[in-house]
VOVEXKOL-722257 format. One line per 5 residues: their letters; for each residue x, y, z of C-alpha. Coordinates in steps of 0.2 Angstrom, whole numbers, plus 5000, padded with zeros to 4 digits. Example, Ala and Ser with C-alpha at 12.3 -4.5 7.8 and 13.67 -1.06 7.14 Angstrom:
# residues 2
AS) 5062:4978:5039 ~ 5068:4995:5036
END
This chain:
# residues 330
MLTRP) 4913:5127:4988 ~ 4924:5114:4982 ~ 4937:5107:4996 ~ 4955:5111:4992 ~ 4963:5098:4984
ILVTG) 4980:5087:4988 ~ 4993:5091:4976 ~ 5004:5073:4972 ~ 5020:5076:4961 ~ 5026:5061:4952
AAGFI) 5006:5056:4950 ~ 5009:5045:4935 ~ 5023:5034:4943 ~ 5022:5018:4952 ~ 5019:5025:4970
GSHVV) 5010:5041:4964 ~ 4997:5033:4954 ~ 4993:5020:4968 ~ 4993:5036:4980 ~ 4982:5045:4969
TALIA) 4969:5031:4968 ~ 4969:5028:4985 ~ 4967:5047:4989 ~ 4951:5046:4977 ~ 4945:5032:4985
QGHRV) 4944:5041:5002 ~ 4934:5056:4993 ~ 4948:5067:4992 ~ 4950:5079:4976 ~ 4968:5077:4968
VGVDN) 4979:5087:4958 ~ 4992:5077:4950 ~ 5010:5084:4943 ~ 5020:5073:4931 ~ 5031:5077:4917
FDLFY) 5033:5059:4909 ~ 5050:5058:4910 ~ 5058:5046:4898 ~ 5068:5037:4908 ~ 5055:5022:4904
DPERK) 5041:5022:4891 ~ 5028:5037:4896 ~ 5014:5026:4888 ~ 5016:5016:4904 ~ 5015:5030:4914
HKNIN) 4999:5035:4904 ~ 4992:5019:4908 ~ 4993:5021:4927 ~ 4985:5039:4926 ~ 4970:5032:4916
EACAQ) 4967:5019:4931 ~ 4966:5033:4942 ~ 4955:5044:4931 ~ 4943:5029:4930 ~ 4942:5030:4949
AAMGP) 4940:5048:4951 ~ 4925:5046:4939 ~ 4916:5035:4952 ~ 4921:5044:4967 ~ 4910:5058:4977
HGQGG) 4917:5074:4966 ~ 4915:5064:4949 ~ 4927:5070:4936 ~ 4930:5084:4947 ~ 4941:5073:4957
FELID) 4955:5072:4948 ~ 4965:5084:4937 ~ 4983:5081:4931 ~ 4995:5095:4924 ~ 5009:5090:4913
ADVAD) 5025:5098:4920 ~ 5043:5098:4927 ~ 5044:5100:4946 ~ 5062:5109:4944 ~ 5051:5121:4934
AAAMH) 5048:5136:4945 ~ 5038:5146:4935 ~ 5026:5131:4931 ~ 5025:5126:4947 ~ 5022:5143:4955
RAFTR) 5006:5144:4943 ~ 4999:5127:4948 ~ 5000:5130:4966 ~ 4992:5148:4962 ~ 4979:5141:4952
KRPIG) 4973:5127:4963 ~ 4977:5132:4980 ~ 4982:5113:4987 ~ 4978:5112:5005 ~ 4993:5099:5007
VIHLA) 5006:5091:4995 ~ 5012:5074:4993 ~ 5029:5075:4984 ~ 5034:5058:4975 ~ 5041:5066:4961
AKAGV) 5060:5060:4958 ~ 5073:5054:4946 ~ 5074:5035:4954 ~ 5088:5022:4951 ~ 5106:5019:4960
RPSIE) 5114:5013:4944 ~ 5106:5025:4934 ~ 5112:5040:4944 ~ 5131:5035:4944 ~ 5129:5039:4926
HPAEY) 5120:5055:4925 ~ 5123:5063:4944 ~ 5119:5080:4936 ~ 5102:5077:4931 ~ 5096:5067:4947
SRTNV) 5102:5084:4957 ~ 5092:5094:4945 ~ 5075:5083:4948 ~ 5079:5079:4964 ~ 5086:5094:4974
QGTAV) 5081:5108:4963 ~ 5065:5101:4960 ~ 5061:5099:4979 ~ 5066:5116:4982 ~ 5053:5123:4971
ILDAA) 5041:5113:4977 ~ 5045:5116:4994 ~ 5044:5135:4990 ~ 5028:5135:4981 ~ 5020:5125:4994
AKAGC) 5025:5139:5007 ~ 5019:5153:4997 ~ 5002:5146:4993 ~ 4998:5141:5011 ~ 4998:5123:5010
TRIVL) 4995:5116:5029 ~ 5008:5101:5026 ~ 5020:5092:5017 ~ 5025:5075:5014 ~ 5041:5071:5004
ASSSS) 5048:5053:4997 ~ 5066:5049:5004 ~ 5073:5033:5002 ~ 5081:5017:5012 ~ 5098:5022:5001
VYGNN) 5100:5036:5014 ~ 5107:5023:5026 ~ 5121:5018:5015 ~ 5131:5002:5020 ~ 5126:5003:5040
SKVPF) 5131:4987:5047 ~ 5119:4989:5060 ~ 5101:4981:5058 ~ 5088:4985:5057 ~ 5089:5001:5052
VETDA) 5082:5016:5064 ~ 5078:5033:5060 ~ 5088:5039:5071 ~ 5104:5031:5065 ~ 5119:5042:5057
VDAPI) 5114:5043:5038 ~ 5130:5054:5033 ~ 5139:5042:5021 ~ 5127:5040:5005 ~ 5135:5028:4993
SPYAA) 5128:5034:4977 ~ 5122:5051:4969 ~ 5103:5045:4970 ~ 5107:5042:4989 ~ 5114:5056:4992
TKRAN) 5099:5067:4984 ~ 5087:5056:4995 ~ 5099:5063:5011 ~ 5099:5081:5004 ~ 5079:5081:5002
ELQGF) 5078:5077:5023 ~ 5089:5091:5025 ~ 5080:5103:5014 ~ 5064:5097:5022 ~ 5071:5099:5040
THWHL) 5076:5118:5034 ~ 5059:5121:5027 ~ 5051:5116:5043 ~ 5062:5126:5052 ~ 5057:5142:5044
TKMPT) 5040:5141:5038 ~ 5033:5128:5053 ~ 5024:5118:5040 ~ 5022:5100:5046 ~ 5035:5091:5035
AMLRF) 5037:5073:5033 ~ 5052:5062:5025 ~ 5048:5044:5022 ~ 5060:5031:5021 ~ 5054:5019:5007
FTVFG) 5062:5002:5007 ~ 5060:4993:4989 ~ 5043:4995:4985 ~ 5034:4981:4974 ~ 5018:4977:4966
PRQRP) 5006:4980:4951 ~ 5014:4994:4940 ~ 5032:4992:4946 ~ 5044:5001:4935 ~ 5051:4990:4923
DLAIQ) 5069:4993:4927 ~ 5065:4985:4945 ~ 5072:4969:4950 ~ 5056:4959:4953 ~ 5049:4967:4937
TFLAK) 5063:4961:4928 ~ 5065:4942:4935 ~ 5046:4940:4934 ~ 5046:4943:4915 ~ 5062:4934:4910
VSRGE) 5058:4920:4919 ~ 5041:4918:4913 ~ 5050:4918:4895 ~ 5062:4907:4901 ~ 5077:4920:4898
TLRVF) 5092:4921:4908 ~ 5093:4932:4924 ~ 5110:4943:4926 ~ 5113:4943:4944 ~ 5124:4954:4952
GDGTS) 5133:4947:4967 ~ 5133:4929:4976 ~ 5115:4931:4982 ~ 5117:4934:4999 ~ 5113:4954:4997
SRDYT) 5095:4957:5004 ~ 5081:4970:5003 ~ 5066:4974:5014 ~ 5053:4973:5000 ~ 5039:4983:5004
YIDDI) 5022:4979:4995 ~ 5014:4994:4986 ~ 4998:4993:4997 ~ 5006:4994:5013 ~ 5018:5010:5005
THGVI) 5000:5019:5001 ~ 4993:5016:5016 ~ 5010:5024:5025 ~ 5011:5037:5015 ~ 4991:5045:5018
AAYHA) 4993:5038:5037 ~ 5008:5051:5038 ~ 5000:5065:5028 ~ 4987:5065:5042 ~ 5000:5062:5057
IDTHG) 5013:5075:5052 ~ 5004:5090:5060 ~ 5006:5084:5077 ~ 5025:5080:5075 ~ 5031:5096:5066
YRVWN) 5046:5087:5056 ~ 5047:5070:5056 ~ 5058:5055:5046 ~ 5047:5038:5045 ~ 5054:5021:5039
LGGKQ) 5040:5012:5029 ~ 5046:4996:5024 ~ 5041:4978:5024 ~ 5042:4963:5039 ~ 5058:4955:5035
PISLT) 5073:4956:5023 ~ 5074:4944:5009 ~ 5089:4938:5001 ~ 5092:4940:4981 ~ 5094:4920:4982
QLIEG) 5077:4919:4991 ~ 5069:4932:4978 ~ 5074:4920:4965 ~ 5067:4906:4973 ~ 5050:4915:4974
VGKVT) 5051:4921:4956 ~ 5050:4902:4951 ~ 5038:4896:4964 ~ 5027:4911:4955 ~ 5030:4907:4939
GKTPK) 5029:4889:4939 ~ 5047:4889:4931 ~ 5065:4885:4935 ~ 5077:4903:4934 ~ 5091:4901:4925
VEHLP) 5104:4913:4932 ~ 5121:4921:4927 ~ 5131:4928:4941 ~ 5140:4943:4939 ~ 5151:4954:4951
MQAGD) 5142:4966:4963 ~ 5141:4984:4956 ~ 5145:5001:4962 ~ 5132:5011:4974 ~ 5123:4994:4977
VEKTW) 5120:4991:4996 ~ 5124:4975:5005 ~ 5107:4974:5014 ~ 5092:4985:5020 ~ 5081:4981:5034
ADLTR) 5067:4994:5040 ~ 5065:4996:5059 ~ 5047:5000:5060 ~ 5046:5005:5078 ~ 5041:5022:5075
SKAEL) 5032:5022:5060 ~ 5020:5006:5069 ~ 5017:5019:5087 ~ 5015:5034:5077 ~ 5007:5029:5060
GYEPG) 4998:5013:5065 ~ 5008:5007:5052 ~ 5010:4989:5050 ~ 5014:4978:5032 ~ 5002:4966:5029
TAFLE) 5005:4958:5014 ~ 5017:4944:5014 ~ 5031:4943:5001 ~ 5027:4928:4991 ~ 5008:4934:4994
GLTRQ) 5013:4951:4986 ~ 5025:4942:4972 ~ 5009:4934:4967 ~ 5000:4949:4965 ~ 5013:4957:4953
YEWMK) 5015:4943:4942 ~ 4994:4941:4940 ~ 4994:4960:4937 ~ 5008:4956:4924 ~ 4999:4942:4914
AHHEA) 4983:4952:4913 ~ 4992:4968:4908 ~ 5003:4956:4893 ~ 5018:4960:4903 ~ 5024:4942:4906
END
């Protein structure tokens, strides 16, 4: 008899495709869900999922180790059909409309996918008898918290973008779900994830591509804003560790971040080192919705998940650039 699979939403995206690949490599059967949203070129997502399929073919379950369902997580009928047919033992819910700035322009779309979609997934998981669920949150829930590093117990009641507000709403949905169903529920606050397959709209991907072509970077702010950049392999390890650990915690929030914040100026300098070219920069005013800094306190994640980021920023930047060159993106 086949083991029950793990269902991963957003499976063709940047983080989702890496999580799918890692789960398959560990011997799990995986059902992926993705609707190939037009936020960026769906062909990129098809390439991501093709790599996961190739991994599945080499895994212990062969071609039966992975199946992709093309569906929208906010479509309740489609999701309930998928959960009923596939009977997943657990869920890793990564599907979302991402990005701070686009959420300001399209807040209703973000609410539908991120809030309504999460409600649908939680309901379907409960009715299908899943044993646990992991949900993606974001460091953006901390807003412009002046106290650093950010600790999971800090107040997070002042989000400054619609995207951040939807992620805080997801955390409240997750708590309510656990309270009512007692299904172990993990919320993971991701801190600026980078690496191979990164979304094309994100700063590192954009900066590496533009500097490699000798184009000018449009930089918002004076360069002092900073982010706790986290390499994709570290995030993937944290997601899977949370999936396995959450049954001993009930409801739990964990930060998944890097080792230390990197300023925008340091990022640009790193891009110059990796590409071997001098970046040309045009400074513009800071944009609404952007936070000044992020920095994860990893005390809880290390103690309870054994999470410890192992990829230095410049090393990760180099890996991403090499991947981009191999895929003709730089």
